[in-house]
C-alpha positions as CSV (number, residue, x, y, z in Angstrom):
1,M,224.9,78.0,-55.3
2,T,228.0,76.6,-56.8
3,I,228.8,77.2,-60.5
4,R,230.0,74.1,-62.2
5,V,232.7,74.6,-64.8
6,L,234.4,72.5,-67.5
7,L,237.9,73.4,-68.8
8,A,239.1,72.4,-72.3
9,D,242.6,73.3,-73.4
10,D,245.3,71.1,-74.9
11,Q,248.0,72.5,-72.6
12,P,248.0,70.8,-69.1
13,L,249.7,73.8,-67.5
14,V,247.0,76.2,-68.8
15,R,244.3,74.0,-67.4
16,A,246.1,73.8,-64.1
17,G,246.4,77.5,-64.0
18,L,242.8,78.1,-64.8
19,R,241.7,75.5,-62.3
20,G,243.8,77.1,-59.6
21,L,242.5,80.6,-60.3
22,L,238.8,79.5,-60.3
23,G,239.3,77.3,-57.2
24,L,240.2,80.3,-55.1
25,D,236.5,81.4,-55.1
26,G,234.2,79.1,-53.1
27,D,231.2,79.5,-55.5
28,I,233.0,78.1,-58.6
29,E,234.0,74.4,-59.0
30,V,235.9,72.8,-61.8
31,V,234.0,69.5,-62.4
32,A,235.9,68.2,-65.5
33,E,238.9,68.9,-67.8
34,A,239.4,68.1,-71.5
35,A,242.5,68.1,-73.7
36,D,240.6,68.5,-77.0
37,G,237.2,69.3,-78.4
38,A,236.1,65.7,-78.8
39,E,236.8,65.0,-75.1
40,A,235.1,68.3,-74.2
41,L,231.9,67.2,-76.0
42,R,231.9,63.8,-74.2
43,L,232.5,65.4,-70.8
44,V,229.9,68.1,-71.3
45,R,227.3,65.5,-72.0
46,Q,228.4,63.5,-69.0
47,T,228.8,66.2,-66.4
48,R,226.4,68.9,-67.7
49,P,228.4,71.9,-66.4
50,D,226.9,75.4,-66.1
51,V,229.8,76.9,-68.0
52,A,232.4,75.5,-70.4
53,L,235.7,77.3,-71.0
54,L,236.9,76.2,-74.4
55,D,240.2,77.0,-76.0
56,I,239.8,77.8,-79.7
57,R,242.9,76.0,-80.9
58,M,242.9,72.4,-79.9
59,P,244.0,69.3,-81.8
60,G,241.3,67.3,-83.7
61,L,238.0,69.0,-82.9
62,D,238.7,72.7,-82.3
63,G,236.9,75.0,-79.8
64,L,234.7,76.7,-82.3
65,T,233.3,73.4,-83.7
66,A,232.9,72.1,-80.2
67,T,231.0,75.2,-79.2
68,E,228.6,74.9,-82.2
69,R,227.9,71.2,-81.4
70,I,227.3,71.9,-77.7
71,T,224.9,74.8,-78.3
72,T,222.9,73.0,-81.0
73,D,222.5,69.7,-79.2
74,P,219.2,69.7,-77.2
75,V,220.9,67.7,-74.5
76,T,223.7,70.2,-73.9
77,A,222.1,73.5,-75.2
78,G,221.8,74.9,-71.7
79,V,225.6,74.9,-71.2
80,R,227.0,78.4,-71.5
81,I,230.3,78.7,-73.4
82,I,233.2,81.1,-72.9
83,V,235.8,80.8,-75.7
84,L,239.4,81.3,-74.7
85,T,242.3,82.3,-76.9
86,T,245.7,83.7,-76.7
87,Y,244.9,86.7,-78.9
88,E,241.7,88.7,-79.6
89,I,241.7,88.0,-83.3
90,D,238.7,89.4,-85.1
91,E,237.8,86.3,-87.1
92,Y,237.7,84.3,-83.9
93,I,235.5,86.7,-82.0
94,F,232.9,86.7,-84.8
95,A,233.1,83.0,-85.4
96,A,232.7,82.2,-81.7
97,L,229.6,84.3,-81.4
98,L,228.1,82.8,-84.5
99,A,228.8,79.4,-83.1
100,G,226.7,80.3,-80.0
101,A,229.4,81.3,-77.5
102,S,228.1,83.6,-74.7
103,G,231.5,85.1,-74.0
104,F,235.0,85.6,-75.4
105,L,238.1,86.0,-73.2
106,A,241.8,86.4,-73.9
107,K,244.0,84.2,-71.7
108,T,245.7,87.4,-70.4
109,V,242.7,88.3,-68.2
110,S,243.2,88.6,-64.5
111,R,241.7,86.2,-62.0
112,E,239.0,88.7,-61.1
113,E,238.0,89.1,-64.7
114,L,238.0,85.4,-65.3
115,C,235.7,84.7,-62.2
116,H,233.5,87.6,-63.1
117,A,233.1,86.2,-66.6
118,V,232.1,82.8,-65.3
119,R,229.5,84.3,-63.0
120,V,228.1,86.6,-65.7
121,V,227.7,83.9,-68.2
122,A,226.3,81.4,-65.7
123,A,223.6,83.9,-64.8
124,G,222.4,83.8,-68.4
125,D,224.0,87.1,-69.5
126,A,226.6,87.6,-72.2
127,L,230.1,88.7,-71.7
128,L,230.7,91.3,-74.4
129,S,233.3,93.8,-73.7
130,P,233.2,97.2,-75.6
131,S,236.1,96.0,-77.8
132,V,234.2,92.8,-78.8
133,T,231.0,94.7,-79.4
134,R,232.9,97.1,-81.6
135,R,234.3,94.3,-83.7
136,V,230.9,92.8,-84.2
137,I,229.7,96.2,-85.4
138,E,232.6,96.6,-87.8
139,E,232.0,93.1,-89.2
140,F,228.4,93.8,-90.0
141,G,229.5,97.1,-91.5
142,R,231.4,95.2,-94.1
143,R,228.3,93.0,-95.0
144,P,225.4,93.8,-97.3
145,G,222.0,94.8,-96.0
146,P,219.8,92.5,-94.0
147,A,218.7,89.3,-95.7
148,Q,215.2,89.1,-97.1
149,G,212.8,88.0,-94.4
150,S,215.2,88.6,-91.5
151,V,213.4,91.9,-90.5
152,E,210.2,89.9,-89.9
153,R,211.9,88.3,-86.9
154,L,211.3,91.5,-85.0
155,A,207.7,91.8,-85.9
156,G,206.6,90.5,-82.5
157,L,208.5,93.2,-80.5
158,T,206.9,96.2,-79.0
159,T,208.3,99.7,-79.7
160,R,209.9,99.7,-76.2
161,E,211.4,96.3,-76.8
162,R,213.0,97.5,-80.0
163,E,214.4,100.5,-78.2
164,V,215.9,98.1,-75.6
165,L,217.3,95.8,-78.2
166,A,219.0,98.7,-80.0
167,L,220.7,99.7,-76.7
168,V,221.7,96.1,-76.0
169,A,223.3,96.1,-79.5
170,G,225.3,99.2,-78.5
171,G,226.8,97.2,-75.6
172,L,224.9,98.9,-72.8
173,S,224.4,97.2,-69.5
174,N,221.0,96.9,-67.8
175,A,221.8,99.8,-65.6
176,E,222.8,101.9,-68.6
177,I,219.7,100.9,-70.5
178,G,217.6,101.9,-67.5
179,R,219.2,105.4,-67.3
180,A,218.8,105.9,-71.1
181,L,215.1,104.9,-71.0
182,R,214.3,106.2,-67.5
183,M,213.5,102.8,-66.0
184,S,215.0,100.7,-63.3
185,P,217.8,98.2,-64.1
186,L,215.4,95.4,-63.0
187,T,212.8,96.6,-65.6
188,A,215.5,96.8,-68.2
189,K,216.6,93.2,-67.4
190,T,212.9,92.0,-67.6
191,H,212.6,93.6,-71.1
192,V,215.9,91.9,-72.2
193,S,214.7,88.5,-70.9
194,R,211.4,88.9,-72.8
195,I,213.1,89.9,-76.0
196,I,215.4,86.8,-75.7
197,T,212.3,84.6,-75.3
198,K,210.4,86.2,-78.1
199,L,213.3,86.0,-80.6
200,G,214.3,82.5,-79.5
201,V,218.0,83.3,-78.9
202,R,220.3,82.2,-76.2
203,D,221.5,85.4,-74.6
204,R,222.6,89.0,-75.1
205,A,225.5,88.0,-77.4
206,Q,223.0,86.6,-79.8
207,L,220.7,89.7,-79.4
208,V,223.6,91.9,-80.6
209,M,224.2,89.7,-83.6
210,L,220.5,89.7,-84.5
211,A,220.0,93.4,-84.1
212,Y,222.7,94.1,-86.7
213,E,221.7,91.1,-88.9
214,T,218.1,92.4,-89.1
215,G,219.1,96.0,-89.7
216,L,217.4,97.2,-86.6
217,V,220.7,98.9,-85.8
218,T,223.2,100.0,-88.4
219,P,227.0,100.1,-88.0
220,G,226.8,103.9,-87.9
221,G,225.0,103.5,-84.6
222,S,221.4,104.5,-85.6
223,A,218.4,102.4,-84.9
224,C,216.1,101.8,-87.8
């Protein structure tokens, strides 16, 4: 099955480079290119790609605003977003995840890392490297306690699902969760999928945010 990708960057050479890198793998096809956020929105609605790679800094409508509009529009909400930037700046990482991005990549990644990211996000998982997860944790560490009523969002989870969610928030993969809880990676993946459905979030990235937002996991690393 071919993964259909949209590229959005205001620099033609960057788009050409990304298109060339992605085109080397037969299972990934670039179906559209945009030079700014507004054009990206139009083309996403028109082509319905599986994944959109959006640069943060674009003229007019920036990548963060475009991400939020794509992920909140019922017509395009199924499109997965990977945000691209030249530098891994903390404020951008957090803002991208809040806007609904499923992944965050610096433009310095290798071809293998880029293609892997597209496949991971297209499969419905989130691309959260340990450094990104750590910055999310640090950001919540600077915030006050969970907002009133936020803890109730977890009321429908079983004890096992809470354990799995806490490990997801720690950045563990399905295989690592399986080892920690003595279950198969497939069982761990099933638990994660059920948690996503129960909580009404998009993917693992949003699960990490929610786990800290509700206070299930604290920045010190302990589950509540």
